[in-house]
Each structure stands twice: as C-alpha cells, then as structure tokens.
mmCIF file as Biopython writes it, N, C-alpha, C and O atoms, coordinates in Angstrom:
data_model
#
loop_
_atom_site.group_PDB
_atom_site.id
_atom_site.type_symbol
_atom_site.label_atom_id
_atom_site.label_alt_id
_atom_site.label_comp_id
_atom_site.label_asym_id
_atom_site.label_entity_id
_atom_site.label_seq_id
_atom_site.pdbx_PDB_ins_code
_atom_site.Cartn_x
_atom_site.Cartn_y
_atom_site.Cartn_z
_atom_site.occupancy
_atom_site.B_iso_or_equiv
_atom_site.auth_seq_id
_atom_site.auth_asym_id
_atom_site.pdbx_PDB_model_num
ATOM 1   N N  . MET A ? 1  ? -166.592 -101.189 68.585 1.0 0.0 1  A 1 
ATOM 2   C CA . MET A ? 1  ? -167.684 -101.074 67.619 1.0 0.0 1  A 1 
ATOM 3   C C  . MET A ? 1  ? -168.982 -100.836 68.382 1.0 0.0 1  A 1 
ATOM 4   O O  . MET A ? 1  ? -169.401 -101.666 69.190 1.0 0.0 1  A 1 
ATOM 5   N N  . LEU A ? 2  ? -169.603 -99.712  68.122 1.0 0.0 2  A 1 
ATOM 6   C CA . LEU A ? 2  ? -170.798 -99.339  68.861 1.0 0.0 2  A 1 
ATOM 7   C C  . LEU A ? 2  ? -172.086 -99.939  68.310 1.0 0.0 2  A 1 
ATOM 8   O O  . LEU A ? 2  ? -173.050 -100.117 69.054 1.0 0.0 2  A 1 
ATOM 9   N N  . TYR A ? 3  ? -172.117 -100.248 67.033 1.0 0.0 3  A 1 
ATOM 10  C CA . TYR A ? 3  ? -173.359 -100.707 66.417 1.0 0.0 3  A 1 
ATOM 11  C C  . TYR A ? 3  ? -173.172 -102.066 65.737 1.0 0.0 3  A 1 
ATOM 12  O O  . TYR A ? 3  ? -173.043 -102.138 64.515 1.0 0.0 3  A 1 
ATOM 13  N N  . PRO A ? 4  ? -173.159 -103.130 66.520 1.0 0.0 4  A 1 
ATOM 14  C CA . PRO A ? 4  ? -172.918 -104.452 65.936 1.0 0.0 4  A 1 
ATOM 15  C C  . PRO A ? 4  ? -174.001 -104.895 64.952 1.0 0.0 4  A 1 
ATOM 16  O O  . PRO A ? 4  ? -173.728 -105.721 64.081 1.0 0.0 4  A 1 
ATOM 17  N N  . ASN A ? 5  ? -175.221 -104.367 65.068 1.0 0.0 5  A 1 
ATOM 18  C CA . ASN A ? 5  ? -176.275 -104.761 64.131 1.0 0.0 5  A 1 
ATOM 19  C C  . ASN A ? 5  ? -175.981 -104.290 62.712 1.0 0.0 5  A 1 
ATOM 20  O O  . ASN A ? 5  ? -176.347 -104.963 61.749 1.0 0.0 5  A 1 
ATOM 21  N N  . ILE A ? 6  ? -175.333 -103.158 62.575 1.0 0.0 6  A 1 
ATOM 22  C CA . ILE A ? 6  ? -174.965 -102.676 61.241 1.0 0.0 6  A 1 
ATOM 23  C C  . ILE A ? 6  ? -173.949 -103.633 60.635 1.0 0.0 6  A 1 
ATOM 24  O O  . ILE A ? 6  ? -174.077 -104.028 59.476 1.0 0.0 6  A 1 
ATOM 25  N N  . THR A ? 7  ? -172.955 -104.001 61.405 1.0 0.0 7  A 1 
ATOM 26  C CA . THR A ? 7  ? -171.935 -104.944 60.926 1.0 0.0 7  A 1 
ATOM 27  C C  . THR A ? 7  ? -172.560 -106.291 60.623 1.0 0.0 7  A 1 
ATOM 28  O O  . THR A ? 7  ? -172.212 -106.919 59.623 1.0 0.0 7  A 1 
ATOM 29  N N  . ALA A ? 8  ? -173.474 -106.747 61.462 1.0 0.0 8  A 1 
ATOM 30  C CA . ALA A ? 8  ? -174.128 -108.041 61.253 1.0 0.0 8  A 1 
ATOM 31  C C  . ALA A ? 8  ? -174.957 -108.049 59.969 1.0 0.0 8  A 1 
ATOM 32  O O  . ALA A ? 8  ? -174.922 -109.018 59.211 1.0 0.0 8  A 1 
ATOM 33  N N  . GLU A ? 9  ? -175.693 -106.982 59.729 1.0 0.0 9  A 1 
ATOM 34  C CA . GLU A ? 9  ? -176.504 -106.910 58.504 1.0 0.0 9  A 1 
ATOM 35  C C  . GLU A ? 9  ? -175.623 -106.862 57.263 1.0 0.0 9  A 1 
ATOM 36  O O  . GLU A ? 9  ? -175.934 -107.481 56.245 1.0 0.0 9  A 1 
ATOM 37  N N  . ARG A ? 10 ? -174.544 -106.135 57.353 1.0 0.0 10 A 1 
ATOM 38  C CA . ARG A ? 10 ? -173.606 -106.069 56.225 1.0 0.0 10 A 1 
ATOM 39  C C  . ARG A ? 10 ? -173.018 -107.453 55.960 1.0 0.0 10 A 1 
ATOM 40  O O  . ARG A ? 10 ? -172.894 -107.866 54.807 1.0 0.0 10 A 1 
ATOM 41  N N  . ALA A ? 11 ? -172.662 -108.160 57.010 1.0 0.0 11 A 1 
ATOM 42  C CA . ALA A ? 11 ? -172.084 -109.505 56.871 1.0 0.0 11 A 1 
ATOM 43  C C  . ALA A ? 11 ? -173.108 -110.490 56.315 1.0 0.0 11 A 1 
ATOM 44  O O  . ALA A ? 11 ? -172.761 -111.342 55.496 1.0 0.0 11 A 1 
ATOM 45  N N  . ARG A ? 12 ? -174.360 -110.386 56.747 1.0 0.0 12 A 1 
ATOM 46  C CA . ARG A ? 12 ? -175.409 -111.293 56.236 1.0 0.0 12 A 1 
ATOM 47  C C  . ARG A ? 12 ? -175.563 -111.178 54.722 1.0 0.0 12 A 1 
ATOM 48  O O  . ARG A ? 12 ? -175.944 -112.135 54.047 1.0 0.0 12 A 1 
ATOM 49  N N  . ARG A ? 13 ? -175.266 -110.015 54.216 1.0 0.0 13 A 1 
ATOM 50  C CA . ARG A ? 13 ? -175.402 -109.775 52.775 1.0 0.0 13 A 1 
ATOM 51  C C  . ARG A ? 13 ? -174.070 -109.870 52.036 1.0 0.0 13 A 1 
ATOM 52  O O  . ARG A ? 13 ? -173.965 -109.520 50.860 1.0 0.0 13 A 1 
ATOM 53  N N  . ASN A ? 14 ? -173.059 -110.351 52.752 1.0 0.0 14 A 1 
ATOM 54  C CA . ASN A ? 14 ? -171.720 -110.500 52.178 1.0 0.0 14 A 1 
ATOM 55  C C  . ASN A ? 14 ? -171.211 -109.207 51.542 1.0 0.0 14 A 1 
ATOM 56  O O  . ASN A ? 14 ? -170.565 -109.230 50.494 1.0 0.0 14 A 1 
ATOM 57  N N  . MET A ? 15 ? -171.509 -108.085 52.186 1.0 0.0 15 A 1 
ATOM 58  C CA . MET A ? 15 ? -171.052 -106.780 51.689 1.0 0.0 15 A 1 
ATOM 59  C C  . MET A ? 15 ? -169.688 -106.457 52.295 1.0 0.0 15 A 1 
ATOM 60  O O  . MET A ? 15 ? -169.511 -106.501 53.512 1.0 0.0 15 A 1 
ATOM 61  N N  . THR A ? 16 ? -168.752 -106.141 51.450 1.0 0.0 16 A 1 
ATOM 62  C CA . THR A ? 16 ? -167.484 -105.636 51.973 1.0 0.0 16 A 1 
ATOM 63  C C  . THR A ? 16 ? -167.720 -104.237 52.501 1.0 0.0 16 A 1 
ATOM 64  O O  . THR A ? 16 ? -168.698 -103.585 52.135 1.0 0.0 16 A 1 
ATOM 65  N N  . ILE A ? 17 ? -166.844 -103.783 53.345 1.0 0.0 17 A 1 
ATOM 66  C CA . ILE A ? 17 ? -166.991 -102.422 53.861 1.0 0.0 17 A 1 
ATOM 67  C C  . ILE A ? 17 ? -166.838 -101.402 52.733 1.0 0.0 17 A 1 
ATOM 68  O O  . ILE A ? 17 ? -167.460 -100.340 52.759 1.0 0.0 17 A 1 
ATOM 69  N N  . ASP A ? 18 ? -166.004 -101.732 51.741 1.0 0.0 18 A 1 
ATOM 70  C CA . ASP A ? 18 ? -165.837 -100.824 50.603 1.0 0.0 18 A 1 
ATOM 71  C C  . ASP A ? 18 ? -167.125 -100.704 49.788 1.0 0.0 18 A 1 
ATOM 72  O O  . ASP A ? 18 ? -167.511 -99.604  49.391 1.0 0.0 18 A 1 
ATOM 73  N N  . PHE A ? 19 ? -167.790 -101.840 49.540 1.0 0.0 19 A 1 
ATOM 74  C CA . PHE A ? 19 ? -169.044 -101.807 48.788 1.0 0.0 19 A 1 
ATOM 75  C C  . PHE A ? 19 ? -170.122 -101.085 49.580 1.0 0.0 19 A 1 
ATOM 76  O O  . PHE A ? 19 ? -170.850 -100.258 49.031 1.0 0.0 19 A 1 
ATOM 77  N N  . PHE A ? 20 ? -170.227 -101.391 50.863 1.0 0.0 20 A 1 
ATOM 78  C CA . PHE A ? 20 ? -171.197 -100.748 51.737 1.0 0.0 20 A 1 
ATOM 79  C C  . PHE A ? 20 ? -170.995 -99.237  51.737 1.0 0.0 20 A 1 
ATOM 80  O O  . PHE A ? 20 ? -171.952 -98.477  51.592 1.0 0.0 20 A 1 
ATOM 81  N N  . ALA A ? 21 ? -169.766 -98.812  51.897 1.0 0.0 21 A 1 
ATOM 82  C CA . ALA A ? 21 ? -169.452 -97.387  51.902 1.0 0.0 21 A 1 
ATOM 83  C C  . ALA A ? 21 ? -169.830 -96.743  50.574 1.0 0.0 21 A 1 
ATOM 84  O O  . ALA A ? 21 ? -170.381 -95.643  50.547 1.0 0.0 21 A 1 
ATOM 85  N N  . SER A ? 22 ? -169.536 -97.427  49.479 1.0 0.0 22 A 1 
ATOM 86  C CA . SER A ? 22 ? -169.861 -96.856  48.164 1.0 0.0 22 A 1 
ATOM 87  C C  . SER A ? 22 ? -171.371 -96.693  47.993 1.0 0.0 22 A 1 
ATOM 88  O O  . SER A ? 22 ? -171.821 -95.742  47.354 1.0 0.0 22 A 1 
ATOM 89  N N  . GLN A ? 23 ? -172.152 -97.607  48.554 1.0 0.0 23 A 1 
ATOM 90  C CA . GLN A ? 23 ? -173.608 -97.498  48.476 1.0 0.0 23 A 1 
ATOM 91  C C  . GLN A ? 23 ? -174.127 -96.306  49.280 1.0 0.0 23 A 1 
ATOM 92  O O  . GLN A ? 23 ? -175.197 -95.765  48.998 1.0 0.0 23 A 1 
ATOM 93  N N  . LEU A ? 24 ? -173.347 -95.909  50.284 1.0 0.0 24 A 1 
ATOM 94  C CA . LEU A ? 24 ? -173.708 -94.754  51.110 1.0 0.0 24 A 1 
ATOM 95  C C  . LEU A ? 24 ? -173.105 -93.456  50.592 1.0 0.0 24 A 1 
ATOM 96  O O  . LEU A ? 24 ? -173.416 -92.374  51.090 1.0 0.0 24 A 1 
ATOM 97  N N  . GLY A ? 25 ? -172.241 -93.570  49.589 1.0 0.0 25 A 1 
ATOM 98  C CA . GLY A ? 25 ? -171.608 -92.386  49.015 1.0 0.0 25 A 1 
ATOM 99  C C  . GLY A ? 25 ? -170.478 -91.821  49.852 1.0 0.0 25 A 1 
ATOM 100 O O  . GLY A ? 25 ? -170.198 -90.623  49.809 1.0 0.0 25 A 1 
ATOM 101 N N  . VAL A ? 26 ? -169.824 -92.698  50.621 1.0 0.0 26 A 1 
ATOM 102 C CA . VAL A ? 26 ? -168.713 -92.275  51.482 1.0 0.0 26 A 1 
ATOM 103 C C  . VAL A ? 26 ? -167.564 -93.274  51.331 1.0 0.0 26 A 1 
ATOM 104 O O  . VAL A ? 26 ? -167.680 -94.256  50.597 1.0 0.0 26 A 1 
ATOM 105 N N  . THR A ? 27 ? -166.470 -93.021  52.018 1.0 0.0 27 A 1 
ATOM 106 C CA . THR A ? 27 ? -165.339 -93.944  51.999 1.0 0.0 27 A 1 
ATOM 107 C C  . THR A ? 27 ? -165.474 -94.965  53.125 1.0 0.0 27 A 1 
ATOM 108 O O  . THR A ? 27 ? -166.231 -94.764  54.075 1.0 0.0 27 A 1 
ATOM 109 N N  . SER A ? 28 ? -164.734 -96.057  53.006 1.0 0.0 28 A 1 
ATOM 110 C CA . SER A ? 28 ? -164.758 -97.073  54.059 1.0 0.0 28 A 1 
ATOM 111 C C  . SER A ? 28 ? -164.216 -96.506  55.364 1.0 0.0 28 A 1 
ATOM 112 O O  . SER A ? 28 ? -164.673 -96.891  56.440 1.0 0.0 28 A 1 
ATOM 113 N N  . LYS A ? 29 ? -163.257 -95.607  55.284 1.0 0.0 29 A 1 
ATOM 114 C CA . LYS A ? 29 ? -162.710 -94.966  56.482 1.0 0.0 29 A 1 
ATOM 115 C C  . LYS A ? 29 ? -163.797 -94.168  57.204 1.0 0.0 29 A 1 
ATOM 116 O O  . LYS A ? 29 ? -163.843 -94.152  58.434 1.0 0.0 29 A 1 
ATOM 117 N N  . THR A ? 30 ? -164.657 -93.515  56.449 1.0 0.0 30 A 1 
ATOM 118 C CA . THR A ? 30 ? -165.763 -92.761  57.047 1.0 0.0 30 A 1 
ATOM 119 C C  . THR A ? 30 ? -166.691 -93.693  57.809 1.0 0.0 30 A 1 
ATOM 120 O O  . THR A ? 30 ? -167.093 -93.388  58.933 1.0 0.0 30 A 1 
ATOM 121 N N  . VAL A ? 31 ? -167.036 -94.832  57.205 1.0 0.0 31 A 1 
ATOM 122 C CA . VAL A ? 31 ? -167.900 -95.811  57.876 1.0 0.0 31 A 1 
ATOM 123 C C  . VAL A ? 31 ? -167.234 -96.300  59.163 1.0 0.0 31 A 1 
ATOM 124 O O  . VAL A ? 31 ? -167.889 -96.398  60.200 1.0 0.0 31 A 1 
ATOM 125 N N  . GLN A ? 32 ? -165.960 -96.600  59.102 1.0 0.0 32 A 1 
ATOM 126 C CA . GLN A ? 32 ? -165.238 -97.054  60.296 1.0 0.0 32 A 1 
ATOM 127 C C  . GLN A ? 32 ? -165.244 -95.968  61.371 1.0 0.0 32 A 1 
ATOM 128 O O  . GLN A ? 32 ? -165.417 -96.268  62.553 1.0 0.0 32 A 1 
ATOM 129 N N  . ASN A ? 33 ? -165.061 -94.737  60.978 1.0 0.0 33 A 1 
ATOM 130 C CA . ASN A ? 33 ? -165.092 -93.635  61.943 1.0 0.0 33 A 1 
ATOM 131 C C  . ASN A ? 33 ? -166.467 -93.482  62.586 1.0 0.0 33 A 1 
ATOM 132 O O  . ASN A ? 33 ? -166.569 -93.224  63.785 1.0 0.0 33 A 1 
ATOM 133 N N  . TRP A ? 34 ? -167.524 -93.640  61.788 1.0 0.0 34 A 1 
ATOM 134 C CA . TRP A ? 34 ? -168.876 -93.575  62.332 1.0 0.0 34 A 1 
ATOM 135 C C  . TRP A ? 34 ? -169.074 -94.636  63.401 1.0 0.0 34 A 1 
ATOM 136 O O  . TRP A ? 34 ? -169.625 -94.359  64.466 1.0 0.0 34 A 1 
ATOM 137 N N  . GLN A ? 35 ? -168.626 -95.838  63.117 1.0 0.0 35 A 1 
ATOM 138 C CA . GLN A ? 35 ? -168.855 -96.925  64.059 1.0 0.0 35 A 1 
ATOM 139 C C  . GLN A ? 35 ? -168.021 -96.764  65.323 1.0 0.0 35 A 1 
ATOM 140 O O  . GLN A ? 35 ? -168.436 -97.212  66.392 1.0 0.0 35 A 1 
ATOM 141 N N  . LYS A ? 36 ? -166.878 -96.147  65.222 1.0 0.0 36 A 1 
ATOM 142 C CA . LYS A ? 36 ? -166.055 -95.906  66.414 1.0 0.0 36 A 1 
ATOM 143 C C  . LYS A ? 36 ? -166.605 -94.762  67.249 1.0 0.0 36 A 1 
ATOM 144 O O  . LYS A ? 36 ? -166.642 -94.840  68.477 1.0 0.0 36 A 1 
ATOM 145 N N  . SER A ? 37 ? -167.031 -93.701  66.579 1.0 0.0 37 A 1 
ATOM 146 C CA . SER A ? 37 ? -167.478 -92.502  67.293 1.0 0.0 37 A 1 
ATOM 147 C C  . SER A ? 37 ? -168.944 -92.571  67.703 1.0 0.0 37 A 1 
ATOM 148 O O  . SER A ? 37 ? -169.363 -91.909  68.652 1.0 0.0 37 A 1 
ATOM 149 N N  . GLY A ? 38 ? -169.723 -93.381  66.978 1.0 0.0 38 A 1 
ATOM 150 C CA . GLY A ? 38 ? -171.159 -93.444  67.242 1.0 0.0 38 A 1 
ATOM 151 C C  . GLY A ? 38 ? -171.937 -92.319  66.604 1.0 0.0 38 A 1 
ATOM 152 O O  . GLY A ? 38 ? -173.130 -92.160  66.864 1.0 0.0 38 A 1 
ATOM 153 N N  . LYS A ? 39 ? -171.280 -91.538  65.774 1.0 0.0 39 A 1 
ATOM 154 C CA . LYS A ? 39 ? -171.914 -90.378  65.139 1.0 0.0 39 A 1 
ATOM 155 C C  . LYS A ? 39 ? -172.166 -90.664  63.662 1.0 0.0 39 A 1 
ATOM 156 O O  . LYS A ? 39 ? -171.335 -90.366  62.804 1.0 0.0 39 A 1 
ATOM 157 N N  . ILE A ? 40 ? -173.323 -91.246  63.388 1.0 0.0 40 A 1 
ATOM 158 C CA . ILE A ? 40 ? -173.713 -91.558  62.015 1.0 0.0 40 A 1 
ATOM 159 C C  . ILE A ? 40 ? -174.792 -90.558  61.606 1.0 0.0 40 A 1 
ATOM 160 O O  . ILE A ? 40 ? -175.793 -90.416  62.309 1.0 0.0 40 A 1 
ATOM 161 N N  . PRO A ? 41 ? -174.607 -89.862  60.482 1.0 0.0 41 A 1 
ATOM 162 C CA . PRO A ? 41 ? -175.624 -88.901  60.041 1.0 0.0 41 A 1 
ATOM 163 C C  . PRO A ? 41 ? -176.980 -89.576  59.840 1.0 0.0 41 A 1 
ATOM 164 O O  . PRO A ? 41 ? -177.056 -90.701  59.346 1.0 0.0 41 A 1 
ATOM 165 N N  . SER A ? 42 ? -178.034 -88.886  60.222 1.0 0.0 42 A 1 
ATOM 166 C CA . SER A ? 42 ? -179.376 -89.471  60.145 1.0 0.0 42 A 1 
ATOM 167 C C  . SER A ? 42 ? -179.763 -89.851  58.718 1.0 0.0 42 A 1 
ATOM 168 O O  . SER A ? 42 ? -180.457 -90.847  58.512 1.0 0.0 42 A 1 
ATOM 169 N N  . ASP A ? 43 ? -179.323 -89.068  57.728 1.0 0.0 43 A 1 
ATOM 170 C CA . ASP A ? 43 ? -179.670 -89.426  56.350 1.0 0.0 43 A 1 
ATOM 171 C C  . ASP A ? 43 ? -179.018 -90.739  55.941 1.0 0.0 43 A 1 
ATOM 172 O O  . ASP A ? 43 ? -179.595 -91.498  55.162 1.0 0.0 43 A 1 
ATOM 173 N N  . LYS A ? 44 ? -177.827 -91.016  56.454 1.0 0.0 44 A 1 
ATOM 174 C CA . LYS A ? 44 ? -177.149 -92.276  56.138 1.0 0.0 44 A 1 
ATOM 175 C C  . LYS A ? 44 ? -177.791 -93.436  56.886 1.0 0.0 44 A 1 
ATOM 176 O O  . LYS A ? 44 ? -177.852 -94.550  56.365 1.0 0.0 44 A 1 
ATOM 177 N N  . LEU A ? 45 ? -178.271 -93.187  58.104 1.0 0.0 45 A 1 
ATOM 178 C CA . LEU A ? 45 ? -178.983 -94.227  58.843 1.0 0.0 45 A 1 
ATOM 179 C C  . LEU A ? 45 ? -180.259 -94.634  58.110 1.0 0.0 45 A 1 
ATOM 180 O O  . LEU A ? 45 ? -180.603 -95.815  58.069 1.0 0.0 45 A 1 
ATOM 181 N N  . LEU A ? 46 ? -180.952 -93.669  57.539 1.0 0.0 46 A 1 
ATOM 182 C CA . LEU A ? 46 ? -182.168 -93.980  56.773 1.0 0.0 46 A 1 
ATOM 183 C C  . LEU A ? 46 ? -181.845 -94.813  55.539 1.0 0.0 46 A 1 
ATOM 184 O O  . LEU A ? 46 ? -182.584 -95.737  55.200 1.0 0.0 46 A 1 
ATOM 185 N N  . ILE A ? 47 ? -180.750 -94.489  54.870 1.0 0.0 47 A 1 
ATOM 186 C CA . ILE A ? 47 ? -180.334 -95.273  53.705 1.0 0.0 47 A 1 
ATOM 187 C C  . ILE A ? 47 ? -180.019 -96.703  54.141 1.0 0.0 47 A 1 
ATOM 188 O O  . ILE A ? 47 ? -180.426 -97.660  53.481 1.0 0.0 47 A 1 
ATOM 189 N N  . MET A ? 48 ? -179.295 -96.848  55.250 1.0 0.0 48 A 1 
ATOM 190 C CA . MET A ? 48 ? -178.955 -98.189  55.766 1.0 0.0 48 A 1 
ATOM 191 C C  . MET A ? 48 ? -180.222 -98.967  56.107 1.0 0.0 48 A 1 
ATOM 192 O O  . MET A ? 48 ? -180.340 -100.140 55.753 1.0 0.0 48 A 1 
ATOM 193 N N  . ALA A ? 49 ? -181.163 -98.331  56.786 1.0 0.0 49 A 1 
ATOM 194 C CA . ALA A ? 49 ? -182.399 -99.009  57.169 1.0 0.0 49 A 1 
ATOM 195 C C  . ALA A ? 49 ? -183.149 -99.499  55.935 1.0 0.0 49 A 1 
ATOM 196 O O  . ALA A ? 49 ? -183.672 -100.613 55.927 1.0 0.0 49 A 1 
ATOM 197 N N  . ASN A ? 50 ? -183.201 -98.678  54.902 1.0 0.0 50 A 1 
ATOM 198 C CA . ASN A ? 50 ? -183.846 -99.102  53.654 1.0 0.0 50 A 1 
ATOM 199 C C  . ASN A ? 50 ? -183.058 -100.222 52.983 1.0 0.0 50 A 1 
ATOM 200 O O  . ASN A ? 50 ? -183.639 -101.182 52.478 1.0 0.0 50 A 1 
ATOM 201 N N  . MET A ? 51 ? -181.755 -100.095 52.982 1.0 0.0 51 A 1 
ATOM 202 C CA . MET A ? 51 ? -180.892 -101.098 52.369 1.0 0.0 51 A 1 
ATOM 203 C C  . MET A ? 51 ? -181.069 -102.466 53.025 1.0 0.0 51 A 1 
ATOM 204 O O  . MET A ? 51 ? -181.092 -103.495 52.350 1.0 0.0 51 A 1 
ATOM 205 N N  . PHE A ? 52 ? -181.194 -102.459 54.356 1.0 0.0 52 A 1 
ATOM 206 C CA . PHE A ? 52 ? -181.282 -103.705 55.113 1.0 0.0 52 A 1 
ATOM 207 C C  . PHE A ? 52 ? -182.715 -104.094 55.457 1.0 0.0 52 A 1 
ATOM 208 O O  . PHE A ? 52 ? -182.944 -105.123 56.093 1.0 0.0 52 A 1 
ATOM 209 N N  . ASN A ? 53 ? -183.679 -103.277 55.040 1.0 0.0 53 A 1 
ATOM 210 C CA . ASN A ? 53 ? -185.088 -103.556 55.298 1.0 0.0 53 A 1 
ATOM 211 C C  . ASN A ? 53 ? -185.341 -103.744 56.798 1.0 0.0 53 A 1 
ATOM 212 O O  . ASN A ? 53 ? -185.907 -104.748 57.230 1.0 0.0 53 A 1 
ATOM 213 N N  . CYS A ? 54 ? -184.911 -102.763 57.566 1.0 0.0 54 A 1 
ATOM 214 C CA . CYS A ? 54 ? -185.092 -102.811 59.014 1.0 0.0 54 A 1 
ATOM 215 C C  . CYS A ? 54 ? -185.283 -101.394 59.536 1.0 0.0 54 A 1 
ATOM 216 O O  . CYS A ? 54 ? -185.241 -100.429 58.773 1.0 0.0 54 A 1 
ATOM 217 N N  . SER A ? 55 ? -185.491 -101.281 60.825 1.0 0.0 55 A 1 
ATOM 218 C CA . SER A ? 55 ? -185.664 -99.950  61.413 1.0 0.0 55 A 1 
ATOM 219 C C  . SER A ? 55 ? -184.322 -99.348  61.811 1.0 0.0 55 A 1 
ATOM 220 O O  . SER A ? 55 ? -183.341 -100.063 62.017 1.0 0.0 55 A 1 
ATOM 221 N N  . VAL A ? 56 ? -184.296 -98.039  61.913 1.0 0.0 56 A 1 
ATOM 222 C CA . VAL A ? 56 ? -183.112 -97.352  62.418 1.0 0.0 56 A 1 
ATOM 223 C C  . VAL A ? 56 ? -182.869 -97.777  63.863 1.0 0.0 56 A 1 
ATOM 224 O O  . VAL A ? 56 ? -181.723 -97.963  64.272 1.0 0.0 56 A 1 
ATOM 225 N N  . ASP A ? 57 ? -183.944 -97.933  64.637 1.0 0.0 57 A 1 
ATOM 226 C CA . ASP A ? 57 ? -183.788 -98.390  66.024 1.0 0.0 57 A 1 
ATOM 227 C C  . ASP A ? 57 ? -183.056 -99.712  66.098 1.0 0.0 57 A 1 
ATOM 228 O O  . ASP A ? 57 ? -182.178 -99.889  66.942 1.0 0.0 57 A 1 
ATOM 229 N N  . TYR A ? 58 ? -183.408 -100.649 65.215 1.0 0.0 58 A 1 
ATOM 230 C CA . TYR A ? 58 ? -182.710 -101.937 65.188 1.0 0.0 58 A 1 
ATOM 231 C C  . TYR A ? 58 ? -181.227 -101.737 64.898 1.0 0.0 58 A 1 
ATOM 232 O O  . TYR A ? 58 ? -180.376 -102.305 65.582 1.0 0.0 58 A 1 
ATOM 233 N N  . LEU A ? 59 ? -180.919 -100.941 63.896 1.0 0.0 59 A 1 
ATOM 234 C CA . LEU A ? 59 ? -179.515 -100.715 63.543 1.0 0.0 59 A 1 
ATOM 235 C C  . LEU A ? 59 ? -178.719 -100.134 64.704 1.0 0.0 59 A 1 
ATOM 236 O O  . LEU A ? 59 ? -177.543 -100.452 64.886 1.0 0.0 59 A 1 
ATOM 237 N N  . LEU A ? 60 ? -179.375 -99.278  65.489 1.0 0.0 60 A 1 
ATOM 238 C CA . LEU A ? 60 ? -178.696 -98.636  66.610 1.0 0.0 60 A 1 
ATOM 239 C C  . LEU A ? 60 ? -178.762 -99.462  67.895 1.0 0.0 60 A 1 
ATOM 240 O O  . LEU A ? 60 ? -178.226 -99.062  68.928 1.0 0.0 60 A 1 
ATOM 241 N N  . GLY A ? 61 ? -179.425 -100.618 67.817 1.0 0.0 61 A 1 
ATOM 242 C CA . GLY A ? 61 ? -179.498 -101.499 68.981 1.0 0.0 61 A 1 
ATOM 243 C C  . GLY A ? 61 ? -180.557 -101.130 69.985 1.0 0.0 61 A 1 
ATOM 244 O O  . GLY A ? 61 ? -180.510 -101.588 71.127 1.0 0.0 61 A 1 
ATOM 245 N N  . HIS A ? 62 ? -181.525 -100.301 69.584 1.0 0.0 62 A 1 
ATOM 246 C CA . HIS A ? 62 ? -182.595 -99.890  70.488 1.0 0.0 62 A 1 
ATOM 247 C C  . HIS A ? 62 ? -183.814 -100.786 70.389 1.0 0.0 62 A 1 
ATOM 248 O O  . HIS A ? 62 ? -184.749 -100.653 71.178 1.0 0.0 62 A 1 
ATOM 249 N N  . ASP A ? 63 ? -183.813 -101.686 69.440 1.0 0.0 63 A 1 
ATOM 250 C CA . ASP A ? 63 ? -184.946 -102.552 69.182 1.0 0.0 63 A 1 
ATOM 251 C C  . ASP A ? 63 ? -184.418 -103.971 69.100 1.0 0.0 63 A 1 
ATOM 252 O O  . ASP A ? 63 ? -183.535 -104.251 68.290 1.0 0.0 63 A 1 
ATOM 253 N N  . VAL A ? 64 ? -184.937 -104.870 69.920 1.0 0.0 64 A 1 
ATOM 254 C CA . VAL A ? 64 ? -184.383 -106.231 69.955 1.0 0.0 64 A 1 
ATOM 255 C C  . VAL A ? 64 ? -184.773 -107.063 68.757 1.0 0.0 64 A 1 
ATOM 256 O O  . VAL A ? 64 ? -184.065 -108.009 68.411 1.0 0.0 64 A 1 
ATOM 257 N N  . LYS A ? 65 ? -185.882 -106.737 68.114 1.0 0.0 65 A 1 
ATOM 258 C CA . LYS A ? 65 ? -186.316 -107.511 66.949 1.0 0.0 65 A 1 
ATOM 259 C C  . LYS A ? 65 ? -186.047 -106.757 65.668 1.0 0.0 65 A 1 
ATOM 260 O O  . LYS A ? 65 ? -186.260 -105.548 65.581 1.0 0.0 65 A 1 
ATOM 261 N N  . LYS A ? 66 ? -185.575 -107.491 64.675 1.0 0.0 66 A 1 
ATOM 262 C CA . LYS A ? 66 ? -185.384 -106.893 63.353 1.0 0.0 66 A 1 
ATOM 263 C C  . LYS A ? 66 ? -186.747 -106.602 62.764 1.0 0.0 66 A 1 
ATOM 264 O O  . LYS A ? 66 ? -187.655 -107.427 62.865 1.0 0.0 66 A 1 
ATOM 265 N N  . LYS A ? 67 ? -186.898 -105.469 62.166 1.0 0.0 67 A 1 
ATOM 266 C CA . LYS A ? 67 ? -188.166 -105.062 61.579 1.0 0.0 67 A 1 
ATOM 267 C C  . LYS A ? 67 ? -188.163 -105.311 60.076 1.0 0.0 67 A 1 
ATOM 268 O O  . LYS A ? 67 ? -187.185 -105.029 59.383 1.0 0.0 67 A 1 
ATOM 269 N N  . GLY A ? 68 ? -189.272 -105.841 59.593 1.0 0.0 68 A 1 
ATOM 270 C CA . GLY A ? 68 ? -189.483 -105.951 58.167 1.0 0.0 68 A 1 
ATOM 271 C C  . GLY A ? 68 ? -188.697 -107.031 57.475 1.0 0.0 68 A 1 
ATOM 272 O O  . GLY A ? 68 ? -188.692 -107.057 56.244 1.0 0.0 68 A 1 
ATOM 273 N N  . GLY A ? 69 ? -188.053 -107.900 58.155 1.0 0.0 69 A 1 
ATOM 274 C CA . GLY A ? 69 ? -187.269 -108.875 57.432 1.0 0.0 69 A 1 
ATOM 275 C C  . GLY A ? 69 ? -187.188 -110.140 58.132 1.0 0.0 69 A 1 
ATOM 276 O O  . GLY A ? 69 ? -186.554 -111.077 57.646 1.0 0.0 69 A 1 
#
C-alpha cells in the first residue's frame, strides 16, 4: 500500500472500501489498483482531499501534518 494516509482517513470515517469507491464513482477494485500502482487520477485525488478535508500532499504522504482538520 503506497498511500497509508488515504486508508487511515477512510478508516477514521468508518468508510468501507465499497462506499469510498462509490463516492469516487469507481469500483473498489479500481481503488485497490490505485493504491497498489500509485497511479491515482488527479481529479480523484481532489475529490478525496475535499472529502477528507485535507491536502492532496497529505494524502500522498508529502506533508506530515493534516491540513484543515
């Protein structure tokens, strides 16, 4: 798993991977593939950042502090 902050934020909100994927308009398999490959579309990263009230940098592990929350 390349982006543990995404998984951590999803877990903090008790979101199943199926629910999370549906909020992004994709399948759970797609989300799993993104996390394995590290290739998440930028538009989906922006949706995640808004969903979790944080920065894209935080989600990708480039920022040690969570932003906005």
